[in-house]
C-alpha positions in Angstrom: 332.1 169.7 -81.8 333.1 173.4 -82.0 336.6 174.8 -82.3 338.1 173.2 -79.2 341.0 170.9 -78.7 340.0 167.6 -77.2 341.8 165.3 -74.9 340.9 162.1 -76.9 342.4 163.7 -80.0 345.6 164.4 -78.2 345.8 160.9 -76.6 345.5 159.4 -80.1 347.6 161.8 -82.2 350.5 162.2 -79.9 351.5 158.5 -79.9 350.8 158.4 -83.7 353.1 161.3 -84.3 355.7 159.8 -81.9 355.6 156.6 -83.9 356.0 158.5 -87.2 359.0 160.4 -85.9 360.6 157.3 -84.4 360.4 155.5 -87.7 362.5 158.2 -89.4 365.1 158.5 -86.5 368.6 157.7 -87.7 370.1 156.6 -84.3 368.9 154.5 -81.4 369.4 157.3 -79.0 367.2 159.8 -80.9 364.4 157.2 -81.5 364.4 156.3 -77.8 364.5 159.9 -76.7 361.6 160.7 -79.0 359.5 157.9 -77.6 360.3 158.9 -74.0 359.5 162.7 -74.5 356.2 162.0 -76.3 355.2 159.4 -73.7 355.8 162.0 -71.0 353.7 164.5 -72.9 350.9 161.9 -73.2 351.1 161.3 -69.5 350.7 165.0 -68.9 347.6 165.1 -71.1 346.1 162.1 -69.3 346.7 163.7 -65.9 345.1 166.9 -67.2 341.9 164.9 -68.1 341.4 164.2 -64.4 340.5 167.9 -63.9 337.8 167.8 -66.6 335.7 164.9 -65.4 332.4 166.8 -65.4 330.8 165.5 -68.6 328.1 168.2 -68.6 330.5 171.1 -68.3 333.4 169.8 -70.3 331.6 167.7 -73.0 333.5 169.4 -75.8 336.9 168.5 -74.2 336.1 164.8 -73.6 334.4 163.7 -76.8 335.2 163.5 -80.5 332.5 162.5 -83.0 333.1 162.8 -86.8 331.2 161.1 -89.6 333.3 158.2 -90.9 331.4 155.8 -93.1 328.1 157.8 -93.5 326.0 155.2 -95.3 327.0 152.5 -92.9 326.2 154.5 -89.8 329.8 154.4 -88.6 331.3 157.4 -86.9 334.8 158.1 -85.6 333.5 158.5 -82.1 335.8 158.4 -79.1 335.4 159.9 -75.6 336.5 159.7 -72.0 334.2 158.3 -69.4 335.3 157.1 -65.9 336.5 153.7 -67.0 338.2 155.0 -70.1 339.9 157.8 -68.1 341.3 155.3 -65.6 342.6 152.9 -68.3 344.1 155.7 -70.5 345.8 157.0 -67.3 347.2 153.5 -66.7 348.4 153.3 -70.3 349.9 156.8 -70.1 351.7 156.0 -66.8 353.1 152.6 -67.8 354.7 153.6 -71.2 357.2 156.2 -69.9 358.1 153.9 -66.9 358.8 151.1 -69.3 360.8 153.2 -71.8 362.9 154.9 -69.0 363.5 151.6 -67.1 364.7 149.8 -70.2 366.9 152.7 -71.5 370.1 150.7 -71.0 368.9 147.8 -73.1 370.4 147.9 -76.6 367.9 147.5 -79.4 368.7 146.6 -83.0 366.8 148.6 -85.6 365.6 150.9 -82.8 363.7 153.2 -85.1 361.2 150.5 -86.1 361.1 149.1 -82.6 360.1 152.4 -80.9 357.9 153.4 -83.7 355.9 150.2 -83.3 355.8 150.7 -79.5 354.2 154.1 -79.9 351.7 152.8 -82.5 350.7 150.2 -79.9 350.1 152.9 -77.4 347.9 154.8 -79.9 345.8 151.6 -80.5 345.4 151.0 -76.7 344.2 154.6 -76.2 341.7 154.2 -79.0 340.3 150.9 -77.6 339.7 152.5 -74.2 338.0 155.6 -75.6 335.9 154.1 -78.5 332.2 154.8 -78.4 331.5 153.2 -81.8 331.8 149.5 -82.4 333.6 149.8 -85.8 336.0 152.4 -84.2 336.5 150.0 -81.3 337.3 147.1 -83.7 339.7 149.3 -85.7 341.7 150.3 -82.6 341.5 146.7 -81.3 343.4 145.6 -84.4 345.7 148.6 -84.4 346.9 147.7 -80.9 347.6 144.1 -81.8 349.3 144.3 -85.2 352.5 146.2 -84.0 352.8 143.6 -81.2 353.0 140.8 -83.7 355.9 142.5 -85.4 357.6 143.4 -82.1 357.4 139.8 -80.9 358.4 138.1 -84.1 361.4 140.4 -84.9 362.9 141.2 -81.5 361.8 138.1 -79.5 363.7 135.1 -78.2 364.9 131.9 -79.9 361.4 130.4 -80.1 359.7 133.7 -81.0 358.2 132.5 -84.3 356.3 129.6 -82.7 355.1 131.8 -79.8 354.1 134.7 -82.1 352.2 132.3 -84.5 350.3 130.9 -81.6 349.5 134.4 -80.3 348.4 135.4 -83.8 346.1 132.4 -84.3 344.4 132.8 -81.0 343.9 136.6 -81.3 342.9 136.5 -85.0 340.3 133.8 -84.3 338.9 135.9 -81.4 338.9 139.1 -83.5 337.0 137.3 -86.3 334.3 136.0 -83.9 333.9 139.5 -82.5 333.6 141.0 -86.0 330.8 138.5 -86.9 329.1 139.5 -83.6 329.5 143.2 -84.3 328.0 142.9 -87.8 325.0 140.9 -86.5 324.2 143.4 -83.7 324.6 146.3 -86.2 322.0 144.8 -88.4 319.6 144.7 -85.4 320.1 148.4 -84.5 318.2 151.4 -85.6 315.1 153.5 -85.1 311.9 152.9 -87.0 310.1 155.5 -89.0 306.9 155.3 -91.0 307.6 157.4 -94.1 307.5 155.1 -97.1 307.0 152.1 -94.9 309.4 151.0 -92.2 312.8 152.6 -92.4 315.6 151.3 -90.2 318.8 153.4 -89.8 321.5 151.0 -88.7 324.3 152.4 -86.5 327.6 151.2 -84.9 327.2 153.6 -82.0 327.5 152.4 -78.5 324.0 153.7 -77.6 322.5 151.9 -80.7 324.2 148.6 -79.6 322.8 149.0 -76.1 319.3 149.4 -77.6 319.6 146.7 -80.3 316.6 144.6 -81.0 317.9 141.3 -79.8 316.0 138.3 -78.3 317.3 136.4 -75.3 318.4 133.5 -77.6 320.3 135.9 -79.9 321.9 137.5 -76.9 323.0 134.1 -75.6 324.9 133.1 -78.7 326.3 136.6 -79.4 327.6 136.6 -75.8 329.7 133.5 -76.7 331.2 135.2 -79.7 332.2 138.4 -77.9 333.2 136.5 -74.7 335.7 134.2 -76.5 337.4 137.3 -78.1 337.7 139.0 -74.8 338.6 135.8 -72.9 341.5 135.2 -75.3 342.8 138.7 -74.7 342.6 138.6 -70.9 343.4 135.5 -71.0 341.3 133.2 -68.8 341.2 129.4 -68.6 341.0 127.6 -71.1 341.9 130.3 -73.6 345.3 131.1 -71.9 347.7 128.8 -73.5 349.2 131.4 -75.9 350.2 133.7 -73.0 353.2 132.1 -71.2 355.1 131.4 -74.3 354.4 134.9 -75.8 355.5 136.5 -72.5 358.6 134.4 -72.3 359.7 135.0 -75.9 358.8 138.6 -76.3 361.3 141.4 -75.5 360.7 142.2 -71.9 359.5 145.7 -72.6 356.8 144.3 -74.9 355.9 141.7 -72.3 355.4 144.6 -69.8 352.9 146.2 -72.3 351.1 142.9 -72.9 350.9 142.1 -69.2 350.4 145.6 -67.7 348.0 147.1 -70.2 347.0 144.9 -73.1 345.2 142.2 -71.0 343.0 145.0 -69.7 341.5 145.3 -73.3 339.6 142.0 -72.5 338.4 143.1 -69.1 337.4 146.5 -70.6 335.5 144.8 -73.4 333.4 142.9 -70.8 332.5 146.2 -69.1 331.9 148.4 -72.1 330.5 146.0 -74.7 329.7 142.5 -73.6 327.7 142.9 -70.4 325.6 146.0 -71.3 324.8 144.8 -74.8 323.9 141.2 -73.9 322.4 141.3 -70.3 320.3 138.1 -70.9 323.5 136.3 -72.0 325.3 137.6 -68.8 322.5 136.1 -66.6 322.6 132.9 -68.6 326.3 132.3 -68.5 327.6 134.2 -65.5 328.1 131.1 -63.2 330.0 129.3 -66.0 332.3 132.3 -66.5 332.9 132.6 -62.8 333.7 128.8 -62.5 336.1 129.1 -65.5 337.8 132.1 -64.0 338.2 130.5 -60.6 339.6 127.3 -62.2 342.1 129.6 -63.9 343.1 131.2 -60.6 343.9 127.9 -58.9 345.3 126.2 -62.0 347.6 129.1 -62.9 348.8 129.5 -59.3 349.7 125.8 -59.1 351.6 125.9 -62.4 353.4 129.1 -61.2 354.6 127.1 -58.2 356.3 124.6 -60.5 358.1 127.1 -62.7 361.8 127.4 -62.9 361.5 130.1 -65.6 361.0 133.4 -63.8 359.2 135.0 -66.8 356.8 132.1 -67.0 356.2 132.3 -63.2 355.1 135.9 -63.5 353.0 135.1 -66.7 351.0 132.5 -64.8 350.7 134.9 -61.8 349.1 137.4 -64.2 346.6 134.7 -65.4 345.6 134.1 -61.8 345.1 137.8 -61.1 343.1 138.4 -64.2 340.9 135.4 -63.5 340.0 136.8 -60.1 339.0 140.2 -61.7 336.9 138.4 -64.3 335.1 136.4 -61.6 334.5 139.6 -59.6 333.0 141.4 -62.6 330.5 138.5 -63.2 329.6 138.5 -59.5 327.6 141.5 -60.6 327.3 143.4 -57.4 328.7 146.9 -56.6 331.5 145.8 -54.3 332.9 143.2 -56.6 332.8 145.3 -59.7 334.3 148.3 -57.9 337.1 146.1 -56.7 337.8 144.7 -60.2 338.0 148.2 -61.6 340.4 149.4 -59.0 342.5 146.2 -59.4 342.8 146.7 -63.2 344.8 149.8 -62.5 346.7 148.3 -59.5 347.6 145.1 -61.3 349.0 147.1 -64.2 351.4 149.1 -62.0 352.5 146.1 -59.9 353.1 143.6 -62.7 355.1 146.2 -64.7 357.2 146.7 -61.5 357.8 142.9 -61.4 358.8 142.8 -65.1 361.2 145.7 -64.7 363.1 143.8 -62.0 363.1 140.7 -64.2 364.4 142.7 -67.1 367.3 144.1 -65.0 368.2 140.6 -63.9 368.0 139.1 -67.4 370.0 142.0 -68.9 372.9 141.6 -66.4 373.0 137.8 -66.2 371.5 136.5 -69.4 369.6 134.0 -67.3 365.9 133.3 -66.8 366.0 130.1 -64.7 365.4 130.6 -61.0 367.7 127.6 -60.2 370.7 129.4 -61.7 370.2 132.5 -59.7 370.9 133.2 -56.0 372.4 135.7 -53.6 371.4 138.8 -55.5 370.6 140.5 -52.2 374.3 140.8 -51.4 375.2 142.2 -54.9 372.1 144.3 -55.6 370.6 145.3 -52.2 368.6 148.3 -53.5 367.0 146.1 -56.2 366.1 143.5 -53.6 364.3 146.1 -51.4 362.2 147.3 -54.4 361.4 143.8 -55.5 360.3 142.7 -52.0 357.9 145.7 -51.8 356.5 145.2 -55.2 356.1 141.4 -54.6 354.3 142.1 -51.4 351.9 144.4 -53.3 351.5 141.6 -55.9 350.2 139.3 -53.2 348.0 142.0 -51.8 349.6 142.7 -48.4 347.7 145.3 -46.4 348.8 148.9 -47.0 349.7 148.1 -50.6 347.5 149.1 -53.5 346.3 145.6 -54.4 344.9 144.9 -50.9 341.9 147.3 -51.4 341.0 145.8 -54.7 341.3 142.2 -53.6 339.4 142.8 -50.4 336.5 144.3 -52.3 336.5 141.6 -55.0 336.5 138.8 -52.4 333.7 140.6 -50.4 331.6 140.8 -53.5 332.3 137.2 -54.5 331.3 136.1 -51.0 328.1 138.0 -51.3 327.4 136.2 -54.6 328.5 132.7 -53.5 330.6 131.8 -50.5 332.0 128.7 -52.2 333.3 130.7 -55.1 335.0 133.1 -52.7 336.5 130.2 -50.7 338.0 128.4 -53.7 339.3 131.6 -55.3 340.8 132.4 -51.9 343.3 129.6 -52.5 344.9 131.9 -55.0 346.0 134.2 -52.2 347.7 131.4 -50.3 349.3 130.0 -53.5 350.5 133.4 -54.7 352.3 134.0 -51.4 353.9 130.6 -51.7 355.3 131.0 -55.2 356.2 134.6 -54.8 358.1 134.2 -51.6 359.8 131.1 -52.8 361.0 133.0 -55.9 362.4 135.8 -53.7 364.2 133.3 -51.4 365.8 131.4 -54.3 366.8 134.4 -56.4 367.8 137.0 -53.9 369.0 135.2 -50.8 371.6 132.5 -50.2 375.1 132.6 -51.5 376.1 134.2 -54.8 377.3 131.9 -57.7 379.2 132.4 -60.9 376.2 133.9 -62.6 375.2 136.5 -59.9 378.6 137.4 -58.4 379.2 140.2 -60.9 375.7 141.7 -60.9 375.7 145.4 -60.2 373.0 147.3 -58.3 370.5 149.4 -60.2 371.2 152.7 -62.0 369.7 156.1 -61.3 367.0 155.8 -64.0 366.0 152.4 -62.7 365.8 153.7 -59.1 363.6 156.6 -60.2 361.2 154.4 -62.0 361.0 151.8 -59.2 360.6 154.6 -56.6 357.6 156.0 -58.6 356.0 152.5 -58.7 356.6 152.0 -55.0 355.2 155.5 -54.3 352.0 154.6 -56.3 351.7 151.3 -54.4 351.8 152.9 -51.0 349.7 156.0 -51.9 346.8 153.9 -53.3 347.3 151.3 -50.5 346.8 154.0 -47.9 344.3 156.3 -49.8 342.4 154.4 -52.5 339.5 157.0 -52.5 340.6 158.8 -55.8 340.3 155.5 -57.8 337.0 154.7 -56.0 335.6 158.1 -56.9 336.8 157.9 -60.4 335.1 154.6 -61.1 331.9 154.6 -59.0 329.8 156.0 -61.8 330.9 153.3 -64.2 329.9 150.6 -61.7 326.5 152.1 -61.2 325.9 152.5 -65.0 326.9 148.9 -65.7 324.8 147.4 -63.0 321.7 149.4 -64.1 322.2 148.0 -67.6 322.7 144.4 -66.6 320.1 144.2 -63.9 
């Protein structure tokens, strides 16, 4: 590697150090401040990586490769490519926004809480940068384990049941993926002819791409990996853990789950599933698209029936992720490009929605839409921000989500017009449940619950202004995201086709 600092090292070690310092903080204020300061440093590093995107020129800055388990062929190998750079930027952007926006929320045992939050960020960064299957699996688990503790210790009244369901689903998916990783590993290697045939197995990404797998083997391995990633996204019918987990988790943890962690599943499709098992992709792609579109329509219909505002947003997220999954499996450049852009945009928009929900829940103690009304008169600034973010969430033109959804639907239509038409129902339904929620919660007369609600504080205004700024900037000028991800699209389609 040479004697150079590397961006991947910093993106892993800074959140790990932050978590260590937070665990030993004596007061809530110092733990929170440590987490915020380190999250801002991580954001600075992530932004700096955007100026070092030339892999040939800056290879030593963007990759880390150390021998880990020598005789197993496993290296600690992480690096930044275009997709990883976009998703580490999303992770680095979302964490300080969450920490600053929720700084008025009192946390019991804050040292452990913020320590676990920062460990989660380290795990997420590792997942998005891993170029070795065993390293990927290690960080996959590192990202999930702190969330189990965060949900089970700081969640709502039904947190144990929700966390247990979350654990069972994700553990089952992780176990299936581990079985698949070991099987592919045993089919990797280069053949030599000294002393017979020698096969050097390896967990490296390149070795997995060149594994000696028949079409039949790829088909059943595809299922193992896909279930693991489908649970994490989640898409229908692997989604049932999500609404309860989102509802019962502390809202800041829900923001991480919804804004960033679901992208682990989509990223897994792009980095590991599709390039490693191209025959499986061809075999199952229509089934996956159909499941994804069912999820879009089903989740949208369920969202329309919700009285719990947190569950409404949870089902909304399922619908959005389903559309992204369908677009990825449409396997044309327009659709995949749109899905990549939308991964970033969805993270920003959904976190904005959750921040508004957190403010309302903190001030009123209420999650039921039927118990809220008239907030526009007591919190007009909050209302303005919510309306803008909600319009972005339903992909109104000039907002960031419009570009991604337009590309995804164009690509889906090129693949199959009926898929695009049925998935298009999600646009109509999302407008219905979103506008209905805005009308019931923010307009009308105030009641006993909402009469004393105060408008947002300065830190909340700053965070929401940043989110709205990103929404309009990408909505008007999406070219930076397109340029950042176009190589990833081309490389994926070359592997699959």
